[in-house]
N, C-alpha and C positions, 0 to 999 in steps of 0.2 A: 656470388651465387655459383654453386656447382653446376657442371655441365648437365648432369642428370636432372637436377632440380629445374633448371631452365627448360629442358626438353619436356618434362612432365607438365610444367606450367603452360607451355605453348600448345601442348597436345590436349589439354583439358577442354571439354565442351561446355563447362559451367562458366557463366559470365562473371561470377564473383571470386573465382579462384585466384589466390594470391599467396605470396610468402606470408607466413603467420605474422611476422613483425610488421608487415605492411598491409595487413588485412583490413579492408574497409568495414567488414562486419564487426570486428572487435575493436578497431582503433578509432572509428568515426561514429560513435554512438552518442546519442543525446543523453544528457544527465540533468534533469530538470529539478531544481530545488523548489520546494514549497516555501511559504512564508511562516511555517510552523517548524521551528528547529528540530523538535523531537520526532516529528513525522519523518523528517529527512533521515534522522538517525535510524528509525525503524525500517526505512526503505533501503538504506545503503551503508549505515554505520558512519556517516559523515554529516557534519552540520551544514556544509556548503554545497552538498550534492543531493540528489533525490531520486525521482522517478526515471526509470530506464525502459527500454523496449522489452516486449515480452509480457507474460501474463502475471498480474498481481491480483490476488484474491483476498478480500476482506470478509471474514466470516464471523458470525456470532448470532445470538438471539435477536428478536425484534427490539427496536428502540435502543440500539447500541451505537447509533450515530455512524453507521457504516457508510451510508450514502453521503453524509456530510464530509467525512474524511476523503471519500472518493472525489467529491466535487472540489475540495481544496486542491487536489492533484490536477484535476481537469483545468481549474482556473490558473494554476501555475503554468501549465502547458500553453494555455492561450496567451498568457502574459509574455511568454518566451516567443511565441509565434502568433501574433494577432490575427493573421489570415488563416490559421489552421482550421481544419474541419473537425468537428466533434460528432462521431457516429454514436448515437444513443439508442440502445436496444432496451425497450421498456416492457416489463411484464407485470410490474406492480402498480404503476401509475400513481406513485406517491410523491413525485417531485414536480410540482407545477412550475410555470414560468417564473413566478415570484421567488421561488426557492433558488433557482439557478441564478437569477439576478442578484440575490443577496450575497452571493459569492463573487460578484463582479464579472460574471461570464456573459459574453455577448451571445444571446440566444439566437441571433440571426445566422450564427455560424454552426448551429446545432441541428443535425438531421435526426428527427425523432422517428424511430421505427418501432411501432407497437408489435409485440410478438405474443403468440398464444401457446407455442410448444417448442420443444428443442429442435425439431426438424425445420420449422420456419426460420429459427435463428441460424441453423447450420447452412441451409441453402442460400439465404440472403447474405450472410457474412462472408461465405466463400466466394460468392459472386462479386461482392464489393472488393474483397482483398485481391482478387485476380486482376482488377483494373488499376490498382495502386502501385506506384513505383517508389523507390527509395527517396526520390526528390520531393515527393508529396509530404505534407505535414498533416498527419492524421492521428487522433487519439480516439479510442473506442471505450465506451462505458456500458456495461450490462447490469441492469438493476431489475431483477436479479436472476442468477442461475439457480439459486437455492429453491425458489418456489416455482420453477418451470416444469410443466408436465411434458411427458412424451406424447407423440401423436397416438400411439397405441392406447395409452391410458385414457385419452379423450375419446377415442373410438369405442373402447370397452364401455365407458360410461354411457355413451349414446346408444349402445346396443344392450344396455342394462346387464352387462357382465360384471361380476364382482371379483374376478380373478386378480391375483397379484401381478403387477407389471414387472417383468424381468428384463425389459429392454432399455430402461432409462439410463442405467449406468453405462451400458454399451454405447448408447447414443451420445452421452457426454464424452466418452473416451474417443469415439470417432470424430466428434466435433473438434476437440482440442488437439488431437493428433494431427489433424489437417491444418489448423490455423497457426500452430506454434512456429513452423518454419517461416511462414509469411510475416509474422510479427517481428521475428528477430532479424530476418534478412532485409526487411524494409524499414527497420528501426521504428516500429509502431508500438506504443504502449497500449495494453488492454487491461482495464480495471474491471473486475467482476465482483459483485456482491454475492456472497454465499451464505448458507445456513449451516448450523451445527446440530449434532445430536449427542446425547450422553451414551457412553459405552456401558456395558453391563458388568464391568469389572467390580471388584470389591470396593475400590475407590474410583467411582465414575469420573471420566474426563470428557471434555468437549472435543469432538472430532468433526472435521469438515465433511458435510454430506455431499452426495453426488458421485460416489465411487472413486476409484483410483486415477481415472483419466484426468480429471481436473487437477488433482494433487500432483501427479507426475509432471504435467505440462507447465505448472506454475514456477516462475522464478521466485515468487514470494507468496507465502500464505500466512495471514494473521488470524489468530483466534482472539477475539476481543472480549475481555471481561469487564465487569462494571460493579462499582460500589457507590452507594448513595452519599452525597455531600449534603448533610443536614445538621441542624442544630435546633435549639429551642424555638427558633422562628420558623422552622419548617424546612422543606426540601429546597435547596438552592441550585442543584445540578447533579452531575455525576463525575466521579473519578474513574477513568477507564484505564485498563492495563492492556496494552497491545502485546500479546504473546506471539513471538516470532516462531511459528510452528515449523516453517520451512523458509530458507533463504539461500540464495547463491552469493549473497554479499554480507549478510549479518550473521553473527553467531546464533545458531538455533537455540531456542529456549530462552533467549533474551526477553526481558520484560520491560516495556517502555511505558512509563506513566504519562497520562494526558488527561486534562480536566476540561469539562464543558459546563458552563453555567447557563442558567435560563436567561440571565440578563445580558451576557456578552457572547454566547455561543462558545466555540472552541477557544480556550484561553491560549493565546499564541505562545507564551513563554512557559506554559505549564510543563512539568516534568523535569525542567532544567535544574530546579533548586535541589532536588534529591541527588542528582548526579554531581552537581557542583560541590555540595557538602561532602559527599562521599570521597571526592578527589581532593578536598581541602582548599578549594577555590573560594568557598563561602563558609564562614563559621557562624556559630550561634552563641554569642557571648552571654546572653541571658534569655530567659523565657520571653518569647514574642519579638525578639530583636535579632537582626542578622547583619553581618559585616562582610564586605568583599575583602579578600586577601590583600594585605598591605595597604588597607584603607581604614582610617579611624572612624569614618562616618557610619552611623547605625541606621538601619532601615526596618520598618515594620513589615510583617508578612505580606500585607496588601501591596507594598512597593515592589515585591519580587515578581509581580505579574506585569510590571511596567517596563517599557523600552529603556528608560534611563538607567535602570538597575543593570540591565544585561548588556548594554552596548560595549562596555569595556571588557567584560568577561568573554563575550562571543568573539571579540577581536584578539583575544589573548592566545598566542600560538600554542602554549602549553596546554590550555584547555581543549583546543581542537585536537591536539595529539592524544590527550587523555581519552577523549570520546572515541577516537578511532581505535585506540588500544583496547578500550573497554568493550566495544561492540563489533568492530569490523572483522570479517574473516581475513586471515592472512596477516593481520597486524600483530605487533608484539604484545605479549601478555601485559596486563595492567600491573603497575608497580605498587598500587595501594593495597594494603592488607585489610582495609575496612570492608565489612560484609556488604555485598552489592545488592542493588535493587533487583537485579536479575535472579538472585538466589531466593528471593521472597516469593511466597505464594500470592497469586492474584486475589 
């Protein structure tokens, strides 16, 4: 260490000042994998890693399983830290105790905080974050910011004023401008459910609502699309596309497939088949049949949703490397010339 560097380090009044290569903020961060491999890929471009500190926003229209995906992440954090506290800010009241329990979450560790407007969220969240240290294990879930009114909007309604509310976007920007340093310095993940709106372009696209403050502060923003999974017997569930609209870890505009069935909920291994076939790790020798690379055994499509099919593939180093190259920022470019899932429209 140079003399000047050592002198500046000793002179700093900030408690986390360190040489970058030894920085606690960057080098000692949690990386919590969920039990759904393609959710991990959407979060960080890696099958074996997942949720990190900072703001993650899951946005989309109603009934797009945003809360379910968020609770999968919350459950993963609690598995990693059984004594962790879950701070739950609730403005929609659509997640009863039974819903949390279905994800294996211990609700005795969940602090439920009903909120009515952005200001209530801002004042309470900042008060709580000021009491938390880096040694505490805390995850925050807001459901949702997309449907949260500002205090002025509520007061105008009570006073029978029908003027447009111009303060909501500023309130969001103020909130997330303040909380972002606390989240990252104290290694706290915050998952927020957001809403989207259609642009007025010739070809409308979905955009995160709430103004630029929410978008700028986020490490990750997903815009979730949906297609029906149905046949002659009716609707069986939905096939979702996680559009990575913004990420500090995953290549932006990546599209991650994920399926949810009414019978089983989120299909743990969904989305993997498309990527494995794209990379040549799974082949389709004939209609309705699949084979793992270098294996003569044939499998039906239903088998590709089972653990037995994926165990060997997920442990295969070349497949892990392919996933990183395919999705992760800073990784080498993919070597496959096959058109990618990410290049298709949702």
